[in-house]
C-alpha positions as CSV (number, residue, x, y, z in Angstrom):
1,M,-66.2,-27.5,54.1
2,Q,-64.9,-27.3,50.6
3,P,-61.5,-28.7,49.8
4,K,-58.8,-26.2,48.7
5,P,-58.2,-26.1,44.9
6,K,-55.1,-27.7,43.7
7,I,-52.4,-25.4,42.6
8,R,-49.4,-25.7,40.3
9,F,-46.3,-23.4,40.0
10,Y,-44.8,-22.6,36.7
11,T,-42.5,-20.1,35.1
12,E,-42.6,-18.1,31.7
13,R,-39.7,-18.5,29.5
14,D,-39.6,-14.7,28.4
15,S,-40.2,-13.4,32.0
16,F,-37.7,-11.1,33.5
17,G,-37.0,-13.4,36.6
18,V,-36.2,-16.4,34.3
19,E,-33.9,-14.4,32.0
20,A,-32.1,-12.8,34.9
21,A,-31.6,-16.3,36.6
22,V,-30.2,-17.7,33.3
23,I,-27.8,-14.8,32.8
24,L,-26.6,-14.9,36.4
25,L,-26.1,-18.8,36.4
26,S,-24.1,-18.4,33.2
27,L,-22.0,-15.9,34.7
28,S,-21.5,-18.2,37.8
29,I,-20.3,-20.9,35.4
30,I,-17.7,-18.6,33.9
31,F,-16.5,-17.2,37.4
32,R,-16.3,-20.9,38.6
33,L,-14.1,-22.0,35.7
34,I,-11.9,-18.8,35.9
35,G,-11.5,-19.1,39.7
36,T,-10.7,-22.9,39.6
37,W,-8.7,-22.9,36.5
38,G,-5.6,-25.2,36.8
39,L,-6.8,-26.5,40.1
40,W,-8.3,-29.7,38.7
41,A,-5.3,-32.0,39.7
42,D,-7.0,-32.8,43.0
43,R,-9.7,-35.3,41.9
44,T,-12.0,-34.5,44.9
45,F,-11.7,-30.8,44.3
46,L,-12.5,-31.2,40.6
47,I,-15.7,-33.4,41.4
48,T,-17.0,-31.3,44.4
49,Q,-15.9,-27.7,43.6
50,I,-15.8,-27.6,39.8
51,A,-17.9,-30.4,38.1
52,L,-20.9,-30.4,40.7
53,P,-21.6,-26.6,40.6
54,V,-21.1,-26.2,36.8
55,A,-23.4,-29.3,36.2
56,S,-26.1,-28.2,38.5
57,A,-26.0,-24.6,36.9
58,L,-26.2,-25.9,33.4
59,L,-29.0,-28.4,34.3
60,F,-31.1,-25.7,36.0
61,I,-30.6,-23.4,32.9
62,L,-31.9,-26.1,30.5
63,L,-34.8,-27.2,32.6
64,I,-36.2,-23.9,33.6
65,L,-36.1,-22.8,29.9
66,L,-37.5,-26.1,28.4
67,L,-39.9,-27.4,31.2
68,G,-40.4,-24.3,33.5
69,R,-44.0,-23.9,32.1
70,V,-45.1,-27.4,32.2
71,A,-42.8,-29.3,34.8
72,L,-41.2,-26.8,37.1
73,W,-40.7,-29.6,39.6
74,S,-37.9,-30.8,37.3
75,T,-35.6,-27.9,38.8
76,S,-35.6,-29.8,42.0
77,L,-32.8,-32.0,40.8
78,P,-30.1,-29.2,40.0
79,V,-31.3,-27.4,43.3
80,L,-30.4,-30.6,45.2
81,L,-27.1,-30.9,43.3
82,G,-26.4,-27.2,44.4
83,A,-27.2,-27.7,47.9
84,A,-24.9,-30.7,47.9
85,F,-22.1,-28.6,46.6
86,F,-22.7,-25.9,49.3
87,V,-22.9,-28.5,52.1
88,L,-19.5,-29.9,50.9
89,K,-18.0,-26.4,50.6
90,A,-19.3,-25.7,54.3
91,F,-17.2,-28.3,55.8
92,G,-14.1,-26.4,54.8
93,F,-15.0,-23.4,57.0
94,E,-12.9,-22.9,60.1
95,S,-15.8,-22.1,62.3
96,T,-17.9,-25.1,63.5
97,V,-20.9,-22.8,64.2
98,H,-20.7,-21.3,60.8
99,T,-20.5,-24.9,59.3
100,V,-23.5,-25.9,61.0
101,L,-25.6,-22.8,60.4
102,C,-24.7,-23.0,56.6
103,V,-25.6,-26.7,56.5
104,L,-28.9,-26.0,58.1
105,L,-29.6,-23.1,55.7
106,Y,-28.8,-25.2,52.6
107,V,-31.0,-28.2,53.8
108,L,-33.9,-25.6,54.3
109,V,-33.3,-24.3,50.8
110,A,-33.6,-27.8,49.5
111,V,-36.8,-28.7,51.3
112,L,-38.6,-25.4,50.6
113,W,-37.8,-25.4,46.9
114,C,-38.7,-28.9,46.5
115,G,-42.1,-28.4,48.7
116,T,-42.9,-25.4,46.4
117,V,-42.4,-26.9,43.0
118,F,-44.0,-30.0,43.9
119,N,-47.0,-27.7,44.9
120,L,-47.0,-28.9,48.5
121,I,-46.3,-25.4,49.8
122,R,-49.0,-23.2,48.5
123,T,-46.9,-20.0,48.4
124,K,-43.7,-19.0,47.0
125,W,-42.8,-16.1,49.3
126,L,-40.8,-18.2,51.6
127,L,-38.1,-18.5,49.0
128,P,-37.1,-15.0,48.1
129,P,-35.9,-14.0,51.6
130,L,-34.0,-17.3,51.8
131,F,-31.8,-16.3,49.0
132,L,-31.7,-12.6,49.4
133,L,-30.7,-12.4,53.0
134,P,-27.7,-14.8,52.8
135,F,-26.8,-12.6,49.7
136,L,-26.8,-9.4,51.7
137,Y,-24.9,-11.0,54.4
138,H,-22.2,-12.1,52.2
139,V,-21.8,-8.9,50.4
140,G,-22.3,-6.6,53.4
141,V,-20.4,-8.7,56.1
142,E,-18.1,-11.4,54.8
143,D,-17.0,-9.9,51.6
144,L,-16.5,-6.5,53.0
145,K,-14.4,-7.8,55.9
146,A,-12.3,-9.9,53.5
147,L,-11.7,-6.8,51.2
148,Q,-10.7,-4.7,54.2
149,N,-8.2,-7.3,55.4
150,T,-4.9,-6.0,54.0
151,A,-2.7,-8.6,56.0
152,E,-4.3,-11.4,54.1
153,P,-5.6,-10.0,50.7
154,V,-8.2,-11.9,48.7
155,T,-6.7,-13.7,45.9
156,F,-8.2,-13.6,42.3
157,A,-9.0,-17.2,42.3
158,A,-10.9,-16.9,45.5
159,G,-12.7,-13.8,44.3
160,M,-13.9,-15.4,41.3
161,Q,-15.3,-18.4,43.3
162,E,-17.1,-15.9,45.5
163,M,-18.6,-14.1,42.7
164,S,-19.9,-17.4,41.3
165,V,-21.5,-18.1,44.7
166,L,-23.1,-14.7,44.8
167,C,-24.5,-15.3,41.3
168,I,-25.9,-18.5,42.3
169,M,-27.8,-17.0,45.2
170,L,-29.1,-13.9,43.2
171,A,-30.2,-16.3,40.2
172,L,-32.4,-18.5,42.7
173,F,-33.8,-15.3,44.0
174,F,-35.0,-14.1,40.7
175,A,-36.1,-17.5,39.8
176,S,-38.4,-17.7,42.8
177,L,-39.7,-14.4,42.1
178,A,-40.7,-15.6,38.5
179,M,-42.9,-18.3,39.9
180,K,-46.7,-18.1,39.1
181,K,-49.4,-20.0,40.5
182,R,-52.1,-21.9,38.5
183,Y,-55.2,-23.1,40.0
184,K,-56.4,-26.5,38.9
185,D,-60.2,-26.7,38.4
186,P,-61.5,-29.7,40.2
187,Q,-63.5,-32.2,38.3
188,P,-67.2,-31.6,38.7
189,E,-69.1,-34.4,40.4
190,L,-71.4,-36.1,38.1
191,P,-75.2,-36.0,39.4
192,K,-76.2,-39.2,40.7
193,I,-78.7,-40.9,38.5
194,K,-81.3,-43.3,39.9
195,D,-81.7,-46.8,38.5
196,P,-84.1,-46.5,35.6
197,V,-87.6,-48.1,36.2
198,V,-88.5,-50.6,33.6
199,V,-92.0,-50.2,32.6
200,P,-93.4,-53.3,30.6
201,P,-95.4,-52.2,27.7
202,E,-98.8,-52.5,27.6
203,K,-100.5,-55.3,25.5
204,P,-102.6,-53.7,22.7
205,E,-106.2,-54.6,22.8
206,P,-107.3,-56.8,19.9
207,A,-108.9,-54.7,17.3
208,E,-112.5,-55.5,16.5
209,P,-112.9,-56.9,12.8
210,P,-114.4,-54.3,10.5
211,A,-118.0,-54.7,9.8
212,P,-118.6,-56.2,6.3
213,E,-119.5,-53.5,3.9
214,T,-123.0,-53.9,2.5
215,P,-123.3,-53.2,-1.2
216,P,-125.4,-50.0,-1.9
217,Q,-128.8,-51.0,-2.7
218,A,-130.0,-50.0,-6.2
219,E,-133.0,-47.6,-6.0
220,A,-136.2,-49.0,-7.4
221,P,-137.2,-47.3,-10.7
222,V,-140.0,-44.9,-10.2
223,P,-142.9,-45.9,-12.6
224,E,-143.6,-43.1,-15.1
225,T,-147.2,-41.7,-14.8
226,P,-148.9,-40.9,-18.1
227,E,-149.3,-37.2,-18.6
228,E,-152.9,-36.3,-18.6
229,P,-153.9,-34.7,-21.8
230,R,-154.1,-30.9,-21.5
231,P,-157.7,-29.4,-22.3
232,V,-157.7,-27.5,-25.4
233,P,-159.3,-24.1,-25.0
234,H,-162.4,-23.7,-27.2
235,L,-162.3,-20.5,-29.0
236,S,-166.0,-18.8,-29.0
237,H,-166.7,-17.1,-32.4
238,A,-168.2,-13.6,-32.0
239,P,-171.5,-13.0,-33.9
240,D,-171.3,-11.5,-37.2
241,A,-171.7,-7.7,-37.2
242,S,-174.9,-6.3,-38.4
243,P,-174.9,-4.6,-41.7
244,E,-174.4,-0.9,-41.4
245,D,-177.5,1.2,-41.3
246,P,-177.7,3.2,-44.2
247,S,-179.1,6.0,-42.2
248,D,-175.8,6.4,-40.5
249,T,-174.1,7.3,-43.7
250,I,-174.2,10.7,-44.9
């Protein structure tokens, strides 16, 4: 059985999800500062309800823009800070059951986010419902109920703080959708090479000494044989013609 290939999650800086997350987190900082303006006299409130959420949002924006492609795991730090902010905020709820459920939800968010960005969880699809469902519950149940309560109307400061919380939930929802998965190619195993066999070189056979060259023997001169004298042909002289017969002449 072949081992599963290693994966790594990352985000693109110019993707819609990252840009939406950055805009929503920036709005959450603005809403948080407006909603808590003038309430920093209480040092505990200043640290837990103002400094902590603002710092986590700013840090998340910087890390996802600068390191989202190469080191998305770095965003686990601002997510842990944000989870700590929500846990501390939950202890101010009137209902104990509501507090326990919210604390469990925030711990689950921190665990799943860290497990995903550290590539321990091989899918991102556990994260979007974890942010979208609480967002819909806040808008459709709690916020709607608070707006309908005319006996104790929602103050402007409380409304701005609630808007800040909703922006954080929606920002993490879009950030989780922007995650992409990249497979790491396993290093190929090198073929096993047997130990080389050392073959000793063969000793060359001693070469036979070349035979001494014998100088070419001079050919003995062939004695010249005297030419035999050629016989001279003897010319035979024809007999002298007889004198003409006078009778032949007319």
